[in-house]
N, C-alpha and C positions, 0 to 999 in steps of 0.2 A: 185530511184530504186524500191520503193514500199515495201510492207511487204513481209516477207518470212514465208510460212507455213511449219511447221516441224512435220512430223509423225514419229513414231517409231513402229517397228514390232519386237516382240521377237519370234523367231522360236523355234520349238520343240527341235532343236539341241543346244539350248542355245545361239545362235548367235543373236545379235541385229542389225537391219538395221535401219538407219536413212534416211528419205526422205525429202529433202529440195525442196520446190517449190516456185519460185519467179522470179525476174528479176535481171540481172547482176551477176549471180552466177557462170558462167562458168570460173573458175580460179583455179589455183593450191592450193590456200589457202583452198577452199572448197573441192577440190577433194582428197587431200592428208590428210588422217584422223589421221596420227601420224607420228613420225619421222621414216624414212626408209632409208636404204642404197641404194636400187635399185628400180626404177619405170619402169615398162614395159607397154607401151601404145599400145593397139590393136585398129586398126581403119580401115576405108575403104576409097577408093579413093576420094569420094565426100567431105569428111570432114577431109582429111589428114592435111590440113593447120591448122585447129583448134587443131588437136592432136599435131602437132609440136609446136604450141604456148603453149599448156599446158606443154609439155616436157621442153620447154625453160624456162617457169616460174618455173618449178620444179627444174631445174638445178641451176637457179639463186637464188631462195629463200628457197628451202626446202630440196634438196638432191644433191649429187654430180653426181649421175648417173641416167639418164632418157633416154629411148630408145623408138623408134616408129617402129611398124611393120604394114604395110598396107596389109590387107587381101582382098579377092575378095568381091564384092558387094553381098548383099542379101543372098538368100538361097544357092547360089553357095559356100559360105564359111562354111555352116553348115554340115560338114561331118568329118569322122574320119581321113581322110588324112590331112585336114587342122589342126585338133587338134594335130596330130603328129608333123606337122611342127612347131606349136606353142611350143610344149614341147621341141623340139630340139633347138629352138631359146632361150627359157628360160634357157636351159642347158648351151648354149654358153655364156649367160650373168652371169653365176654363181649364179643364183637365189636361194634364200633360203626361208624358211617358214616365215621369218621376213620381206620379201619384199612385194611389192604391184603391182597388175595388175590394169590398168584403161582401161575400154572399152568405146571408143568414137564412136558412130554411131547409126544406127537404131536397130530395134528389133532383127534382125538376128545376128547382130554383138554382142549385149550384151548377147544373148543366148549362142553364141559360146565362148565369153570371160568368161562367168560365168562357163560354163562346163569345159573349160580348167583350170581355176583357182581352181575349186572345186576338180579336179582330179590330178593336178600336186602336187607332194610331199604330197599327201593325203589332200591337201587343203591349198591354200594361199589366202590372202585377195584380194578382188576385189571391185572396185568402178565403177559405171556406170555414164556416161554423155550421155543420150539419145538425139539424134539430129533429131529424127522424132516424129511426134505426136503419131504414133502407139507405138513406143518404150517408149515414156514418160508415156502414160496412161495404158499400158498393159505389154509389154515384160519385161521391166526393174523392174517391181514391183512384189514382191511376192516370189522370191527365186527359181523359176523354171528355170532350165538350160537344154539345150538339143541340140542334133544334129539329122539329118535325117539318118535313116538306114532302107531302104526299106519302109519307111513311115515317116510321119511327127513327129519329136521329139520323136522317139521311144527309143533313148538312152539319158539318162539324170539323173540328181540328183536334189534333193531339197536342195538348199544352198543359203542363203541370201547373197547379197553383203553387205559390211560394210556400204556403203552409196550410195544413188542415188541423183544426182543433176539434177533437172528439171528446166532449164532456159527458161522462156517464151520468152525472147528476141531471142533466137535461133529458137524457134518454129515459131515465127512470120515470119522468113525468108524462111521457107520451101516452095517449089513449090506446085502448086495447086493439082497435082496428089497425092503427099505424104500427103497433108492435108486431101484430101478426104479419103485416105486409113486409116489414123488415126481416122478420124471421125467415121468410122465403129465401132471401138472398144469403142470410147467415147460414141456414142449413144447407143451402147449395154449396157453400164453401166446404162444409163438412163432407158432403157426398163426393166432391171431386178431390179432396186433399187432406182432410183432418177428421178422423173418426171420433175424436174426443168431442167435437161439436155435435156430431150425430148422436153420440151417447147422451150428451147433456140434454138435447131436445127430446130424445126418445124417453128419457127418465122423467123429465120435468115438464114437458110440453111447453106451452107459452110462458110458463113461470120460470123457464130456464134463466140461470144467472147471467146478466149482462156483463158482469165482471169476468165471466168465463168465455162467453161466445163472441163478444165484440172484439176484444184483442186478438182472439184466435182467428176470426174471420178476416180481420184486417191483415194479419200476418200472411194468410193465404194469398190475398190479393197483392200485397206488397211483393211477395216472392215472384208471382207470375209477371207482374209489371216490370220488376227490376230485370228479369231475364229477357223480356220481350216487349219493349215499350210500344212498338207500332203494330202489334198483333200479327206477326208473321208466323208464329208457331205456338209456343207454350201458352201465351196469354189467351188464346182462343178457348181454352178450357173453361174460362170464366163465363162463357156464353151457354153453359149447360142449361137446358130448359128454355132458352131464349128464342130459338128459331121458330118453333110453333107458338111459343108463348107470346112473342111480339105480335104475330099475326092475329092471334085471338084477342090480345089486348086492344088492338085498334078495331077489329071487326065487331067485338063484343062490348066495346066501351067499358072495360073493367080496369081496375088498377094494375100497376106494374107487378106488384107482389103477387096478386091473385093470378095474373097471367103466367108468371114464372112458375108458380106452384103447379098450375095445369100443364105447362110446358114440360116440367120435369117428369110428371106422370106419363106424358106422351113419350118423352125421350127414354124413360125407363122401359116402356113396353117395346120400343124399337130396339133398345139395347138387349133386352131379353131375347128377342127374335133373331137379331143379327149376331150377337156376341155371347149369348148364354148368360147374361147378367143375372145373378142368382137372387137379387134382393128387390126386384121390381115391386112385389106385393108389400114387402116391409117398408120400402120407401113411400109407397102410396099411403100406408097406415100412419107413418110418422107425419107426413104432410097433413093428412086429414085430422089428426089429433092436435095439430097446431091451430085448428079452426080455419084452415085454408081450403079453397075449393079443389076438388079433384076431377070435376066434370065441367066442361065448358058451358057457357050460356048459349042460348040460341044465336047462331051466327049465319051470315051469308057465306056458304061454302065456297062459292066462286071468288068472293072477296078474300077469304083466307088464302086460297091458292095463289091469287094475284100478289098479295102481300108477301107470301113466302118467296115468290119469284123475285121480289125486290130485296130480299135479305142481304145484308152486307157480307155475309160469309159465303155467298154463292161464288162460283168461278166458272170458267168456260166448260167444265165438266158437269156442272149442275150444283144442286144444293148440298152443302156440307153441314153436318150436325155433330155436336159434341155428344158422345155416347159413353156409357160406362161398361167396362169389363167386370168391375167390382167397385165397391166403395174405395175411393182413393186411386182408382186406375182409369182415368178418362182417356179417350182417344177421339180423333177427328176423322169422320168417315163420310164419304158421299152416300146419299140415300136415294133410293129409287122411289117412284110414285107409290108402288105397292107398300113399301116400308113406311112412307109417310101416312098412308091410309091406315096402317096398323096403329101408329101412334095416335092419330086423330080418333080412331074408333075407341081406343082405350079411354078417351075423355069425352065420349058421347057424340062425336062429330063424324058423320058418314059422308065420304066423298061420293059424288054422283056417278 
């Protein structure tokens, strides 16, 4: 089974999150953090069988009541209509604050499960079992929950899950497209904080060892979140590639990982122009060799500009972006329209 790494994060709200990373961990003993009367498992079609297995284990070994609800795949689930359906389902189960929600699925599923749990009865416990690489290294870690309301993740709360179980055996089984998508967030952690991740991906491409990159990427995020739970300072570096990336994700109807890859190429070009970042071309090559896009799809440029104007990192002085002085040296800077144009041009989008 190998060793299990355990991280803990104490949030500003007083809640503690435990993150277990290893092999052979996807079972009810790890997922059910305490004695509970009711367990509600939220999942998505591709991993419904795993969710049913967890529920069966829970009924057999840990609780008398465990139920599974299958939600739509991906971003299609992240809306207030789905949240309302989850509330109604929990009502029908007679759920109380003493019960437990488990989210089994990718990053969109854990975002939705976390938001529903954080807001139902003003907060019930939730545990995540991420089944995608992106979910494991990014979405499930850090206590951000959210749904899409006219833009990406514009409704949400900061609230940690009680536990996150990252089972590398599950991640070994994910198809290539999902592995590439998750690699975008994992290599991002390398660009902002850990060159060993960059070196692993540069040497081995998409075949990079998950035993190397997953624990390292999670450690980067845990460090940033521990220092800055509510994203007032250091945690913002985790948004490298996301300002332009989120806008292109929505405008171009592409996946989150693809969008972050494109966004990092754009941010690298802006970093080169503003800060003299010396590795913009190298970064682009690493991303391209992972099989990720480095050019945006055809998009409505006005929509991209509108979406960037709604970005959560904007303030009274304008749009702020995470940029790089070097690998491992991120900074947060306000960017002017001309600099945004430089980034967009680097990924094939011309502002009018």
